[in-house]
C-alpha positions, 0 to 999 in steps of 0.5 A: 506745760508743768503738771500740778502737784499737791503736797502737805508740809507739817512743821514744828519747832521747840525750845527747851527753856524758851529761850533755850537749846532749840531745834525744828522738824518738818515733813513733806507728805503725799496727801493721797497716800499719807507717805512721807516724801522728805524729812528735815530737822536741825538743832539751831542753838539757843532760840525761842519756840517761835523762832524754831517754829518759823525755822521748821516752816522754812525748812518744810517749804524748802524741802517741798520745793526741791522735791519738785523742781520742774513743777514751778508755780503749779506746786500747791503746798498745804502747811499744817502746824500746831503753832497758832502764831505762825499760822495766823501771821503767815495767813495774814490774819495777825500782824507780825510785830516782833523784830525776830519774827519779821525776817523769818516770815519774809524768808518763808513767804519768798520760798513759793508764790503766796497763792501756792501755800495755804495754812491750817492749824492743827492740834499738837496730837496731829503733828507728832511726826514734826514734833518727834523730828524736832525733839530728835534734833534737840536731843542731838544738839544736847549730845554735841552732834547734828540730826541725821536722817538715817538715824531718825525714827520719827516716822515709825510712830507717825500715822501711815496708810500702810500700817493700820493698828490691829494690835489694840483697840483704838483709845477713845476720848480727848487726848490723855483722858483716862490715860492712853497708857491706862486704856491700853493696859486695860485692853491687854489685861482683858485680852489675857483673861479672854474677855472684852476690855472692861468699861472704866469706872467713869464714862469717857468724855467724848472728843467733841465735848467742850466746857458747858456754855456760860462758864462765868469769868468770875469762876475762872478768875477765882480758879486761876488765882493763887490766893491760899486756901484751907485744906487738910487730910493726909494720904491713905494707903487704903485702896477700896475694893468692893466685891463683885459677882463671880464671873463679872469682869473687873471694873473700877476699884475691884481688886485683883491679884496682879495690880501690885503696889501703885505708882503714887504721884505726890503733886507739890505745887511750887512756892509763891513768886512775886507774881503769885499774890498779884494773881498774874498769869505766870506760865512757861512763856514768860520771865520764869520768876524765882521763888519769893522769901515767902515762897522759899519758906513754903518750900522749907515747910514742904521739905520738913513735911516730907522728911517727917513722912518718910515716904518719897523715894524719887523727886521729879521737877518742872524745868521752870525755876520756881519748881526747881528751887522748890524741889531743891529744898525738898531734895536737900532734906531727903538726900535725893536727886532731882530729875527734870521732865519737860512735860511738867512745865506750866501752860504757855500763856502767850501774850497774857504772861504777866497780866492779871485776869482783869487786864487780859479781859480788858485787852483780849476780851474776845480771845478770853471768852473763846478760851473759856469756852473751849479747851482747844482754844489757845491764849493770845499770841501763840500760847497753849490750849488746855487740850495741848497741855492735857496731851503733854501732861498725860504723856509725862504721866504715862512715862513716870508711871511706867518708870516708877511703878510701885514707888512714891514719886514727888512731882514738883510742878504747876497749877495746870499740870496738877489740875490736869492730872486730877481731872484725867484721873477722875475722867472729868470734863475740861471745865473741871479745871475751872472748879479746883482751888490749888494754893501755892505749895499745896500737896495733892496725890494720885495713885496709878494701879496696874489695871489702868485705874487711878485713885485721887487721894488728896487735893490741895492740902496746905496743913503743912504750911500752918 
């Protein structure tokens, strides 16, 4: 008689372009100890995110079965993935319509008896081990090689029952809020001064907070639209520094001798595309449109504006075409190179790509209501939730702030990443995304200081377009 055995499989897949260079990662975990029992990863060439995610699932289930060949039908596998599409389709709650997904789902279902496998959707923040494996595989493919388990470091940053963190206090709040990096910097600076970590200027929203009930659809529609809006003002180098009583730990905007010059992120939204005046959802999961004639003109005027200012020292762009074209126009005028950061891409709006807000409301009314009510809800068909985007954007911000400390960097990106950076800098709740207007080719600015504080200096400036 075989002995029952339970394991957890965490799997992920990614595509740098969707479709683009793709890879997957999967890890089999002992649920009792949290220890990884097996890892799998592979670069699979050009594919979509969904194909890569299914390949990760197949690899994880295959690895779990191979670990316990003598258990047979007594093996129980709990699959955890941040792909809503795969979880819902494999659980039988969503139909599998895409022809590329059907054979992959059939392969996954045939590995173990259906009664032996259960599925759970988890936020991307809880799937870091598999995500890192997938990225290692894609990095290997980029370098013309295959992933090797012996060279993997994915498990080093994964949660482990054997390695609790005792170096720094845990970061509170939703993923990325007030920056994990910023919170750690504040704690480290406070420890060096022999004091407890100071409170931030703004209270941190709790992880369980969601947008207040009843966010009007009209408000969301207006905020998601791409209609131009008037705004003015130029960035200022002033850094407010109110005096504090002697002996009071530094908080908020208090000056300190060790802060130095901030990393200043100048946030330029890309110029218009053909979808912009029609107010259609245009994220990273759609057709990747190019700039329209109007958009190219906006990019040129932005280039003239930054050339006149003479303050931009580096340029970093989203990988999507409309941003790369906008960045290229500025770079040509300034004589700078353009770096690409995947973390700056727009939200994947799933099945809503290319639709207007009204069309989404008509076709996917319940899903839209749920999306407006919670940052953890993804668009129909496996898109990204705002919580997932916030985590991705916050990680990109931390990388860029560390890399460009004391410098002024132009980030050419999209509506949601820019609004998210502003929201996190202010410590504002997720529903603040619905309360900002952001026009095509508009400029916003956030400065990040050495104590972890951020200063929002400009929002939605379109004066250079007039």
